[in-house]
C-alpha positions in Angstrom: -0.1 0.0 -0.1 2.7 2.4 0.9 4.4 1.6 -2.6 1.2 2.2 -4.2 0.7 5.6 -2.2 4.3 6.8 -3.1 3.7 5.9 -6.9 0.4 7.9 -6.9 2.1 11.1 -5.5 4.9 10.6 -8.1 2.3 10.7 -10.8 0.5 13.7 -9.3 3.8 15.7 -9.4 4.6 14.7 -13.1 1.2 15.7 -14.1 1.4 19.0 -12.4 5.0 19.5 -13.8 3.7 18.7 -17.3 0.8 21.1 -17.1 3.0 24.1 -16.0 5.7 23.4 -18.6 6.0 26.1 -21.4 4.4 25.2 -24.7 6.4 26.0 -27.9 4.4 27.0 -30.9 4.9 26.9 -34.7 2.0 29.4 -35.3 -0.3 31.4 -33.3 -2.7 29.0 -31.4 -1.2 25.8 -32.6 0.6 23.8 -30.0 3.4 21.4 -31.0 4.4 18.2 -29.5 6.3 18.7 -26.2 9.8 17.4 -26.3 12.8 17.3 -24.0 14.9 18.5 -26.7 12.6 21.7 -27.5 15.0 24.7 -28.3 14.5 28.0 -26.3 16.4 31.4 -27.0 19.9 31.5 -25.1 20.3 34.5 -22.7 23.7 35.2 -24.3 22.0 36.1 -27.7 19.7 38.5 -26.1 22.6 40.2 -24.7 24.4 40.4 -27.9 21.3 41.8 -29.8 21.0 44.4 -27.0 24.4 45.5 -27.1 24.4 45.9 -30.8 21.1 48.1 -30.8 22.8 50.3 -28.2 25.9 50.7 -30.2 23.8 51.7 -33.3 21.8 54.2 -31.2 25.1 55.7 -29.8 26.8 55.9 -33.4 23.7 57.8 -34.7 23.7 60.3 -31.9 27.2 60.9 -32.3 27.0 61.3 -36.2 24.1 64.0 -35.7 26.3 65.8 -33.3 29.3 65.9 -35.7 27.2 67.0 -38.6 23.9 69.4 -38.7 21.9 67.3 -36.6 18.4 68.4 -35.1 20.1 69.9 -32.3 22.5 72.1 -34.4 21.6 75.8 -35.0 21.0 76.7 -38.6 23.9 77.9 -40.5 22.4 81.6 -41.1 22.2 82.0 -37.3 25.1 84.0 -35.7 26.1 83.9 -32.2 24.9 87.1 -30.3 28.3 88.5 -30.4 28.8 88.2 -34.2 25.1 89.6 -35.1 26.6 92.9 -36.4 30.1 91.7 -37.6 31.0 91.7 -41.4 32.2 93.6 -44.4 29.6 95.0 -47.0 31.5 96.0 -50.0 31.1 99.5 -51.3 33.2 99.4 -54.5 34.0 102.7 -56.0 32.8 104.6 -52.8 34.6 107.8 -51.8 36.3 107.7 -48.7 35.7 110.9 -46.8 38.8 113.1 -47.2 38.1 115.3 -44.2 37.8 113.0 -41.5 40.4 113.9 -38.7 42.8 111.3 -36.9 46.3 111.7 -35.2 49.2 109.8 -36.7 51.9 107.9 -35.1 54.0 110.9 -34.4 51.0 112.7 -32.5 50.3 115.1 -35.6 46.7 115.8 -36.6 45.9 114.6 -39.9 43.1 114.3 -42.3 42.7 111.3 -44.7 42.7 113.5 -47.6 46.3 114.2 -46.8 47.2 110.8 -48.2 45.1 111.2 -51.4 45.9 112.5 -54.7 49.3 110.9 -55.7 49.6 107.1 -55.1 47.2 104.4 -54.8 46.7 103.3 -51.1 46.1 100.2 -49.1 43.6 100.9 -46.1 43.3 98.4 -43.3 41.1 98.7 -40.0 42.5 97.0 -37.0 43.0 97.7 -33.4 46.6 97.6 -32.0 45.9 95.8 -28.6 43.9 93.0 -30.5 45.3 89.7 -28.9 45.3 87.5 -32.0 43.5 88.4 -35.4 44.6 92.2 -36.0 48.4 90.9 -35.6 47.8 88.1 -38.1 46.3 90.5 -40.5 49.0 92.9 -40.3 51.8 90.2 -40.5 49.9 88.6 -43.7 49.9 92.2 -45.3 53.7 93.0 -44.5 54.5 89.6 -45.8 52.4 90.2 -49.1 54.2 93.7 -49.6 57.7 92.0 -49.2 56.8 89.7 -52.0 56.1 92.4 -54.6 58.7 94.8 -56.1 56.6 97.8 -55.3 57.9 100.0 -52.3 55.7 101.4 -50.0 56.2 105.1 -50.0 57.3 105.1 -53.6 54.7 103.3 -55.8 52.0 103.2 -53.0 51.2 104.2 -49.3 49.6 102.1 -46.5 47.0 103.7 -43.9 46.3 101.5 -41.0 43.5 102.9 -38.7 42.6 101.7 -35.3 38.8 101.4 -34.7 39.2 101.5 -31.0 38.9 105.1 -29.9 40.6 104.4 -26.5 44.0 103.5 -28.1 46.6 106.3 -28.1 49.4 107.7 -30.2 51.9 105.6 -28.2 50.0 102.4 -29.2 50.1 103.3 -32.9 53.8 104.1 -32.8 54.7 100.8 -31.1 52.6 98.8 -33.6 54.2 100.7 -36.4 57.8 100.2 -35.2 57.0 96.7 -35.0 55.6 96.1 -38.6 58.3 98.6 -40.2 61.1 96.4 -38.9 59.3 93.2 -40.1 58.8 94.9 -43.7 62.5 95.7 -43.8 62.7 98.0 -46.6 64.3 101.5 -46.3 62.0 104.4 -46.4 59.0 102.4 -45.3 58.3 104.8 -42.4 57.4 107.5 -44.6 54.9 105.5 -46.7 53.2 103.3 -44.0 51.0 105.4 -41.5 49.4 104.1 -38.2 46.4 106.4 -37.1 44.1 106.8 -34.0 40.9 108.8 -33.8 37.8 109.8 -31.9 34.5 107.7 -32.2 32.9 110.1 -34.7 35.8 109.7 -37.2 36.1 106.0 -36.7 32.3 105.4 -37.0 32.1 107.5 -40.3 35.2 105.7 -41.9 34.0 102.2 -41.0 30.5 103.1 -42.2 32.0 104.5 -45.6 33.9 101.3 -46.1 31.4 98.7 -45.1 33.3 97.6 -42.1 31.1 96.3 -39.3 32.4 95.3 -36.0 31.1 94.9 -32.4 32.6 95.3 -29.0 32.1 92.2 -26.7 32.0 93.5 -23.1 32.2 90.1 -21.5 35.6 89.4 -23.1 36.7 92.9 -23.5 37.5 92.6 -27.1 36.1 93.6 -30.5 34.5 91.1 -32.8 35.4 91.9 -36.3 36.1 90.7 -39.7 39.4 91.3 -41.5 40.0 92.7 -44.9 42.2 95.2 -46.7 40.9 97.9 -49.2 43.0 99.1 -52.2 42.0 102.8 -52.9 42.5 104.8 -56.0 44.9 108.0 -55.6 41.4 110.0 -55.4 40.5 107.8 -52.4 37.7 105.7 -54.1 37.5 102.0 -53.1 39.0 100.0 -55.8 39.3 96.4 -54.3 38.5 94.4 -51.1 41.0 91.5 -50.2 39.6 89.2 -47.4 41.3 87.2 -44.6 44.8 87.5 -42.9 46.7 86.1 -46.1 46.9 88.0 -49.2 48.4 86.7 -52.2 51.1 88.9 -53.7 49.7 88.5 -57.3 46.4 89.9 -56.3 47.8 92.8 -54.3 50.0 93.7 -57.2 47.2 93.6 -59.8 45.1 95.5 -57.4 47.5 98.3 -57.0 48.2 98.4 -60.7 44.4 98.6 -61.4 43.8 101.3 -58.8 46.6 103.4 -60.0 45.0 103.6 -63.4 48.0 101.6 -64.9 50.4 104.4 -63.7 52.5 101.9 -62.1 53.6 98.2 -63.3 54.6 97.2 -66.6 53.7 95.3 -69.8 53.4 92.0 -68.0 50.9 93.5 -65.6 48.7 94.5 -68.4 48.7 91.1 -70.1 48.0 89.7 -66.5 45.0 92.0 -66.1 43.9 90.9 -69.5 43.8 87.5 -68.4 42.7 87.8 -64.9 39.7 89.8 -63.6 38.8 90.8 -60.1 35.8 88.7 -58.6 33.9 90.9 -55.9 32.2 87.7 -54.3 35.5 85.9 -53.6 37.7 89.0 -53.2 40.3 87.6 -55.5 41.4 87.7 -59.1 40.3 84.6 -61.3 41.4 83.7 -64.8 39.1 84.7 -67.8 39.3 81.6 -70.1 37.9 83.3 -73.2 40.5 86.1 -72.8 43.3 83.7 -72.3 42.2 81.7 -75.4 42.0 84.9 -77.6 45.5 85.8 -76.3 46.8 82.3 -76.9 45.2 82.4 -80.3 46.6 85.7 -81.3 50.2 84.4 -80.1 49.9 81.4 -82.1 49.1 83.5 -85.3 52.0 85.7 -84.8 54.5 82.8 -84.2 53.1 80.9 -87.4 53.1 84.2 -89.4 56.9 84.7 -88.5 57.8 81.2 -89.2 56.1 81.4 -92.7 58.0 84.7 -93.3 61.3 83.1 -92.4 60.7 80.0 -94.4 59.6 82.2 -97.5 62.7 84.2 -97.4 64.9 81.4 -97.1 63.2 79.8 -100.1 63.6 82.8 -102.1 67.3 83.4 -101.3 68.4 79.6 -101.9 68.3 79.7 -105.7 70.2 83.2 -105.8 72.9 81.7 -103.4 73.1 78.6 -105.6 73.5 81.0 -108.8 76.3 82.9 -107.0 78.2 79.9 -106.3 77.9 78.4 -109.7 78.8 81.9 -111.1 82.0 82.1 -108.8 83.1 78.5 -109.8 83.0 79.3 -113.6 85.0 82.6 -113.1 87.7 80.9 -111.0 88.6 78.6 -114.1 91.9 79.1 -115.8 92.8 78.2 -119.4 94.9 75.2 -119.9 97.2 76.6 -122.7 97.0 73.5 -124.9 96.7 74.2 -128.8 95.7 71.8 -131.2 
């Protein structure tokens, strides 16, 4: 009896375990045969899938952060301290000649004092700028060293501080630094460093389209960098942007601003083949003009070659006749008589 009771309990336990066991399905609502070898997903595969999904999400978020993701501001939106910063080209505009400034020697001057004789380079900086203005002046002096024109002879440079708090001493110190860097004799008489009042500075920056903004939090000026090439009469001829100015562009800009009073025939050829692009602030090749010039040179060379060949062809029979004639005249009689 005990054995039968024990077997009955075991059978009841097996039935309960069978009822509570999971049922694998081949399709919804269709149970399949239970088997001790039924396959269930392994926990390790779930972990691998989860890690792969997390890595994919992280990579997507990182790529959005590196590119223009949904959290990035539009490209046209400027930071608050750059809202009023830029350069608006005013080509052919007249720079006011009656604006009063003080030069690096403490002498009162007007901008018109530098007009009338030579083309000018005008650049706006402030002398205590921690970085950008020094780079712009270094780029300008480097480009000036690379061209054959001498400052003070063929052209002049006027550097103006747009910080009204800067002094003559600041201007003189900056002038000494960059005249030494330029390194050519007589440059001190042709490169002028000026300071001025707020009214004169505002009038000048407005006339040339130079927009800047004071950042009180950083105690600095936010500004763009460019140089302007002026005609001898003070009209804006060219803008060159950045802190590095190609010597070729600077030379051609000065030649054009001088109304071809400086430069040589090579400059005229270059200006025929290269034109100034206001959008980029650089000179670019004009393919049509280059083709015209190349075609003209080819015609001239071919015409010269044909002329040389024609003259050689005409002179060849005459030379042969002269040689024959001289050969006959050189014969001597033999003296034999029959």
